[in-house]
C-alpha positions in Angstrom: 9.2 10.6 12.3 6.7 7.6 11.6 7.6 6.5 7.8 4.1 7.2 5.7 1.5 4.3 5.6 2.3 2.1 2.7 0.1 2.7 -0.4 -1.0 -0.2 -2.6 -0.3 0.4 -6.5 -1.9 -1.6 -8.8 0.0 -2.3 -12.0 -1.0 -3.2 -15.3 2.0 -2.8 -17.6 4.0 -5.2 -20.2 6.2 -7.6 -17.9 9.5 -6.0 -18.4 8.0 -2.6 -17.3 5.7 -4.2 -14.7 8.8 -5.3 -13.0 11.0 -2.2 -13.0 8.1 -0.6 -11.3 7.6 -2.9 -8.6 11.1 -2.8 -7.6 11.4 0.8 -7.6 7.9 1.3 -5.8 8.6 -1.4 -3.4 12.0 0.5 -2.5 9.9 3.5 -1.9 7.6 1.8 0.6 4.8 1.0 -1.8 2.8 -2.1 -1.7 2.7 -3.4 -5.6 0.2 -5.6 -7.2 0.9 -6.6 -10.7 -2.1 -8.3 -12.9 -3.4 -8.2 -16.4 -5.4 -4.8 -17.4 -8.9 -6.8 -17.4 -8.2 -8.6 -14.3 -7.0 -5.7 -12.9 -10.4 -4.0 -13.9 -12.5 -7.1 -12.2 -10.9 -6.9 -9.0 -11.7 -2.9 -8.3 -15.0 -3.4 -9.9 -15.5 -6.3 -7.3 -13.7 -4.7 -4.5 -11.5 -7.5 -4.1 -8.6 -4.8 -4.3 -8.6 -1.3 -2.5 -5.5 0.0 -4.9 -4.7 3.5 -4.3 -3.2 4.0 -7.3 -3.5 2.3 -11.0 -0.3 2.6 -13.3 -0.9 1.4 -16.9 -0.4 1.8 -20.5 -4.0 0.7 -21.3 -6.3 3.3 -19.7 -9.1 2.4 -22.3 -9.6 -0.7 -20.2 -10.3 1.2 -17.2 -12.8 3.7 -18.6 -15.7 2.0 -16.4 -14.3 2.7 -13.2 -12.8 6.4 -14.4 -14.4 8.4 -11.5 -13.0 5.9 -8.9 -9.3 5.5 -9.4 -6.1 7.6 -9.7 -4.2 6.5 -12.6 -0.8 7.1 -13.8 -0.7 6.1 -17.8 2.4 5.8 -19.0 3.0 5.2 -22.9 5.4 6.4 -25.8 2.7 7.9 -27.4 0.2 8.7 -24.9 -3.7 9.6 -25.7 -4.5 13.3 -24.3 -8.1 12.7 -25.2 -8.0 9.3 -23.7 -6.3 10.9 -20.4 -8.5 13.5 -20.1 -11.5 10.9 -19.2 -9.8 10.3 -15.9 -10.4 13.0 -13.5 -7.4 12.2 -11.3 -4.6 11.1 -13.8 -1.1 12.1 -14.4 0.6 11.0 -17.9 4.1 10.0 -18.4 5.8 9.4 -21.8 8.0 6.7 -22.4 11.2 6.6 -21.5 10.4 8.4 -18.2 12.9 9.4 -15.5 12.3 7.6 -12.2 11.6 10.7 -10.5 8.9 11.9 -12.7 7.3 8.6 -12.0 7.6 9.0 -8.1 6.2 12.6 -8.0 3.3 11.6 -9.7 2.5 8.7 -7.5 3.2 11.0 -4.6 0.8 14.1 -5.9 -1.7 11.6 -7.0 -2.0 9.5 -3.7 -1.0 12.7 -1.2 1.8 12.1 0.2 
């Protein structure tokens, strides 16, 4: 059986969470790019980065591209109204289980 193609996941989170996500997602075959949220938005808008998914705790930054991205929004107290502005969005409350994150990623990427 052939492994599924690798997905590119853009992570815009605090450094500790970003490191954890990078290690976990790479173990599951994903390419991970870690950048600050504002820079991530610039990369997406300019077309310099074609990400399959964005994981962030700052979805407000990504509102200008909400219709074009798939987003996993992770926060201790997620704002449901903000999440609703993203047509393709999964919300996870911190702390979350690894399996819940992987399920959200698989669901949004279509794996």
